Structures are given as C-alpha cells and as structure tokens.
C-alpha positions in Angstrom: -8.8 8.8 -28.8 -12.3 9.9 -27.4 -14.4 7.7 -29.6 -12.1 4.7 -29.1 -12.7 4.9 -25.7 -16.5 5.4 -26.0 -16.8 2.6 -28.6 -15.0 0.3 -25.9 -17.0 1.3 -23.4 -20.3 0.5 -25.4 -19.1 -3.1 -26.2 -18.2 -3.7 -22.7 -21.4 -2.7 -21.4 -22.8 -5.9 -23.5 -20.2 -8.1 -21.5 -21.7 -11.0 -19.2 -20.5 -12.6 -16.2 -18.4 -15.3 -17.9 -17.0 -12.6 -20.1 -15.6 -10.5 -17.3 -14.3 -13.7 -15.5 -12.6 -14.9 -18.7 -11.0 -11.2 -19.0 -9.7 -11.4 -15.1 -8.2 -14.7 -16.0 -6.4 -13.7 -18.7 -5.1 -10.8 -17.0 -4.2 -13.1 -14.0 -2.4 -15.4 -16.2 -0.4 -12.4 -18.2 0.9 -11.0 -14.8 1.9 -14.4 -13.4 3.8 -15.0 -16.6 5.4 -11.7 -16.6 6.3 -12.2 -12.7 8.0 -15.4 -13.8 10.1 -14.1 -16.2 11.0 -10.9 -15.0 11.2 -11.7 -11.4 14.8 -10.1 -10.8 14.1 -7.1 -12.3 11.4 -6.0 -10.5 12.2 -7.3 -7.1 13.7 -4.1 -6.0 10.6 -2.2 -7.2 8.1 -4.4 -5.3 6.9 -1.6 -3.0 5.3 0.2 -6.4 3.6 -2.7 -7.0 2.2 -2.9 -3.4 1.3 0.6 -3.3 -0.7 0.1 -6.8 -2.7 -2.7 -5.3 -3.4 -1.2 -2.1 -4.4 2.3 -3.6 -6.7 0.4 -6.5 -8.2 -1.8 -3.6 -9.0 1.4 -1.6 -10.6 3.1 -4.6 -12.6 0.3 -5.5 -13.9 -0.5 -2.3 -14.8 3.1 -1.9 -16.5 3.3 -5.1 -18.9 -0.2 -4.5 -19.9 0.3 -0.7 -19.7 4.3 -0.3 -20.3 6.1 -3.3 -22.5 3.6 -5.4 -24.3 1.4 -2.5 -28.0 1.9 -2.9 
C-alpha cells in the first residue's frame, strides 16, 4: 500500500493546473450526481457533511496561510 501511495504522489507531482482543475470538476460533478440520487437518505446526516466541510476548510487554510506561508 505504501508503494502505491508513493507512486501516486510521484504521478500527481507532474499534474498541471489544468489537470487539477479537471479533477476538481470531476469530483464536484460526482458529488452533485450522488446528492441528486441519494438526497432523501442523506438528509438526516447533513450535519456530518457540514462538519467534514468545515474541518477540511480550516485545515487547508491553516496549511496554506500559517504553516507553509513563506
């Protein structure tokens, strides 16, 4: 598993901005599609989704503007 992760990290280091933009668009589209299909099921767990979004946002902002800001 560690070798797989290392190979994946090496591959992503060669991504361009366009590659990352397409990846983000793909993930957003998949999220919207899943949201449309399983809306009723996930409605009662929306607080978990909000918590995950807020935690990940705070973590990224910390890493971007505090830890790696040089």
